[in-house]
Every structure is written in structure tokens, then in C-alpha cells.
N, C-alpha and C positions, 0 to 999 in steps of 0.2 A: 784212283790215282789223282795226284794233284794236277793243276793246270800246267805247271812247268813240266812235269813228267810226261804228260800226254803230248804236249807240244814238242818236246825234245825227241821223243820216240818217233814222231812223224818227221821231224826235221832230219834226223839221221838216216831216214829211208828216202826222203824226197828232196834233199837240199839241192839247190841249183849249182851247177858247175860254173863258177865265175872266176876270171883270171886273177882277181885280187884276193881270192880265197886260197890261193896256192900255198901261201905261208902266212905267218902272223906278223909280217913286217909292218910296223906302225906307220912308216912313211907311205907305203903303198896303200894301206887302208885309208889314210888321210887323203891321198890323191883321188882314190875312187869315190870317197864320200863327197868330196867337193865337186867332182865331175857329175855325180848323180843328182845333185841339187837341180831341180827343174828340168831334168833330162832323163829320158828312158834308158833302161839298162842296155837294151840292144844297141842303141845309138852310142853308148859310152864305150863298149868293149873295144872297138878298134882304136878309138882315141886313147884309151888307157894303155893298150899294148904299145902303141907308137910312142906315147909319152915315156913309159918306163924304159923302152929301148934307148931313148935319147937322154933321159934324166933318171938313171937307175937309183940314185941315192940323193939325199938332201944336199950333199956337198957339190955334186955335179949341177943340180938345179940352181943352187945359190950363186954359181959362177956365171950363169946364163944371163943374157941381156933381156930386158923386158920385151923388146920387139920379137926376139926369137921365141920367147915363152908364149906370147900372144899368137904368133904364127902357128905354133903347135896346138893352141887352143881354138884356132879358127874354125868356126862352124858350131861350136858348143854354145856360144852366146853367153850373156851375163859375164862380160869380161873382167869385171871387178873380182870375180872368183879367182881368176888366174893371177891377177896382180896381188891379191891378198895371200894366195898360196906362195908366191915367190917371196913376198915380204916375211911370211911366217917361217919359211924354210931358212931364210937368211938369219932370222932371229934364233932359230934352233941351232944353227951352226955357230953363231956368235956366243950364245948364252949356255948352250947345252952340249957343246962339243960335237954337234951333228947328229945327236940321238934325240928322237922325239921323246919328251918327258913322259913318265908313266903315271903322273898325277893328273886327275881330271881337271882340277882348277888351273894347273899350269898349262895344260893343253888348251883350255878354253881362253886363256889370256893371249893366245897367239892371234895375229890378225886374221879376220875372216872365219874364225872357228867359234861356232855357237855351242849351246848346251848339248844339242843332239849329236853333232859331229864329235865333240869331246867325249861324250858318253860312248859312242861307237868305237872310237879309237881305244879308249881306256879299257873297255870291256873285251873287245875282240883281240887286241894286241897284247894286253897285259893282264887279262882276266880279273879286272877290277869290277866290283858289283855296282856298276853305273848304268842307269837306264839310258836308252836311246829312243826318245819319243819324237816321232815325226807324224805325218798325216796318216800313214798306214796304222800306226799304233793307236792314234786317236780314234780311227774308224773301228778297229778291232775291239778295243775295250769299250767303246760306246755301245757296240752290239752285244758283247759278252755280258755287260752289266746293265743293259737297257738304259743308258744315260740319255736323258732328253734335253740336256743343256747344249747350247751352241758350242761346237768344238773350236770356233774361232775366239771364244771368250776365255779370259784367264781363269775364271772359276772352274770351268769344265776341264781345262788343261791341268789345273792343280789336282782335281779329283782323279783324272786319269793317271797322273804321276804317282799319286798315293797308291792307287790300285796296282800299278806296275811294280812299285817297290815292294808291295805286299807279296807279290808272286815271283819276283826276280830271285832265282837261285844263286846262292853264294858260290857254288862249285863251278857252274858253267854259264856265267852271265853273258859272255860273248856269243855263245851258241844260242842262248835264249833270245838275245836281241836279233841275231841273224834269222832265227826261226820266225820271229814276228815279221821281219822284212819279207821273207818268202811267203808267209801266210797272206800278208796283205797284197802281195804282187800276184799270187797265183790263185788264191781261193777267196779270201774275204775282200773282194774287189769292190770298187765304189758302187757300181750298178749291177743288179742281179748277182749277188754273191753266190758262189758255187758251194752251197752248204752241203751238197751230197758228197763233196770231197774233203770236208772240214774235219779235223781230228778233235774239235772242241764242241761239237753240237750238243753233247750231253751236258755241257756247262754253260751254253749260250742262252741267256734269258730272251734275247730278241728272237732267236730261232724258235724257242719254245712258245713264245707269244705270237709268232708269225708276223713280226714287224721288222724283220731284218732289212727289207727293202726301203723302209722309211728312215733308217738311221745310217749315218749320224746326221744330226741337225746341224746345218751350216748356213750362215748368212750368205745370200747371193753375192757373187763377185760383181764388182763394178764393171760396166762395159768399157773397154779400152777407148780412149779418145782417138778419133780419126783425124789424121793429119795428112793433108795433100802436099806432095813434094814434087819438084821437077829437078832433074839432074842433067848436067851437060857432059857429053863425051867430046871434048875438045882435043883435036889432034894437030900437032905442029911438028913438022919434020919427022913424022913417024912416032912421036911421043905424045902421051896423054897428060892432060892437066889434072893433077890430084891435089888434095890438101888434107891436113890433119885436123881433126876436131879439137875443141878446147881441152885443156888439161883437167877440167873438172866437169861433172855432170854426166848425162847419159852418153854411153859409148866414148868415154874420155880417151883422147889420144889415138883413137882409131882413125883409119884413113877412108876417104870417100872421094868420089868425083864431085866437082862443084855442085852444090845443091841449094835450092831456095825453097822456102815454105810458101805455100799459096793461100791467100785469103779466100773466103767464100766468093765464088763468081769471078775470081781473078784469072786472067789468061796465062797459061804456062809459058808460052813462047816469049811473050813480051817481058814477063817477070824474070825469066831465066836470062834473057839477053841483057836486061838492065842489071841484074845481080852480078853477072860475070864482069861487066864493065865497072861497076861500083866497087865490088869486093876484091876483084882480082886484076883489075886494070887491063882486061883483055876484051877487044872488040871482036865479036863473032856474029855469024849468021846462024840462027837456030833452025835446024831442019826438022825432019820427021822423027816421031817417037819410034824407037827400035826395041825397047824393053819396057815391060810394065809388071810391077809386083805389088802384092798386098802382103805386108810383113807385120805380124803381130808380136808385140812385146807384152810384158805383163800388164802395163798400164797405158800403152799407146799402140796405135795401129797405123803403120805407114801405108799410104796409097801413093806409090812413087813411079814416075815415068822417066825414062832415060832418053835424051834426044841427041841425035847427031848434030854436031856443031862445026861449022866451017870457020877456022881461025882466019881473021883478017889482019889484025895488028894488035900490038900490046906493049906495055911497059914492063918494068921489073916486077916480079911476083912478090906478094907478101911473104914473110919468112915461114909461114905455115904451109906454103904451097910449093910445088915443084913439077917438073916434067919427067915422066917415066916412060921408058920404051916398053913396048908390049911384052918383051921377055922379062922385064923387071916387075910387072904388075903383081904377080902372086908372091913376091917377097915381102909384101906389106900386110899387116893385120887390118882387115877391112871391116867397115861398119855394116851390119845387116846384109841386105841384098846386093850391096856394092861388090861383095865377094863374087857372086855369081856373074855379074857383069864383067868384072876384071878377068875371070876365067874365060868368058866368051871373047873378050877383046884380045886376050893372049892367043887364043886358038884361031881367031880370025882377025889379024892385024888390019888397022884402018877400017874397022867396021863402020 
């Protein structure tokens, strides 16, 4: 049997039951694929279900505000994904009458849609013979064909794409791509692959050479840059001081409690007190630290402490800042661990 036949036979018996596989709706597949970027399947399921209940069609999502969309995305991280999805859906409604196009190139032209996502949508929703090559597929084909090239390099990615296209069936390309997704998630996992459960061991060169644990070859990731931060929980008449991050850059337009970055050896209390006076024109007394988090992004790691602050006096806030009551705190899309603190402040006012 061919690689595709063996893989599909296994898939039809072992396919995962996932909410976005209930039908072939291109919009739902699009939403799921964007959510699944950098996020585990189990973590996505509830977010996906809640999202589709609120935004069941492109037309409904296109009418939503960015802030509401970000609120529904809260906790998934990488918020540019949500903004691009909103922009892409609005383009679909404006240019394609609310129907996701069935051409891979047209799909890939939408904001935030890369080659992998376009291939997944085109093949699963419209049965187009388009590959959907992600980290799972790079790993699987590196082992199947004992590729020793670095999978982060373009030359290896091109070779994997050539091999995938060689084996991609024209009749069931969407099922083939989903089978590879499941194989990579359940069997051909990054460390200690479960070869005893694999339907392709008779075709796998790495398995036959007993080198499956050493593949794929990948350049080591850079260690995230550690950044020390101090944030202030400033309460005035039962309301908290918050502000919106800049319109561009990391966590753009997300909300946070006033935060300062600390230089090596710099004291948090003094720096936070000075920052609140300089940036927000608020005179406060910085008290004890009540929360501490280590929050890792792809390229940065926040070491952030939140301090109780007694408000003493202040002038008019900058336009990016405002006072929110504890009941209003969770109505905003928050940056990183600020969301956890906002929830705590809402549950325990005047913390």
C-alpha cells in the first residue's frame, strides 16, 4: 500500500473528535487553525466553542468591535492573530460576499493567513490538493525519509514540501493533511515517538535505522530575554488606574496596570513611584508586593511584581489611561499576567 493509503486507513479509525471537524465550514476551519497556532488543542477547544457561539459566521464577526474580539481571545495570547482574523473576515465580507474563497492563493492573501493555514483551509473545506506543512509535518517527513537537514532552514522545508506533494492524494487531500496533524500530535511526537502505534513504521527510514529519537535536526531556540517589571495597583475612590499600551509593537492596544521596566540593580519601589508621577501625573505611596509572575513569550520573559499603591494626589491622566471600577476590570483585553491580577482585583475589591 502507498503511504497515503496506510495513513488514511489509520486516520479513519483513529481520528480525533474535534469541534471544528463537525463540518467542512471554511470559516470555522480558519478560526480553529488561527487559534491552534502556538496553542495546544486541549486549550483551544473551549475558546473555539465560545467563539463560534458568539461569532458563528464571518458576517457576525465582521460587525464586532476589536475590543470585543480581543476579549473573546483573552488568554490565548499572540493577540495579533485575533486582529488579523478580524481584518481578514472583514475583507472576506467586502470582497467575497462573506464566503471564504476556495482558491489557496486568494486565501493566503488574507491578513494573517500563511501558506500552512491557506493549505489547510483549501484542502479541508474545499478538497483542493494543497499541502499544509507545519512543525508536525516537518518532523514526520524528516523521520520517514531520514532527512538530516535542519528543519528551520529553507532548503529542508523545500525538500519536505516536495515529498509531501509527491504523496498528497488528489481524492482526499484534506483528510490526508488532518491525518498528518493527528499523527504528529498522537504518535510521531517530538520526544520519544510512539513508534509502536505508528501506521507507517514499514515505510519509516528513521525507524528502520533506529535513529527516530535523533530526528528532526533543529537549531536550538534562542533563550527569551528576561525583563524585570514592576506594576502598580493604584486605587482611587474604589477605581483602579489602568492604561492602554501603544498602538504598535508587542501586545499593541492591550490594557495593563501602570508598569515600569527595571534596569539591573534598580529598586522597584522607587522606580515605580517615579514612573507613576512622571508618566501618569499621580503621586502615590508604593506599598508591598502582592502578586509576582514569570510570564514567557516567544522571545521575552517577564519577571513582573505587582505592588499595592496608596493614591495621594494627582492631575489629569494622559489620554491612554483611565480609572476603572473593580466590576469593569474584566471588560478590557489585558496584556499577559495583568489579566490574572484584574480577575483577582475584581473578586477582592481594594486588594
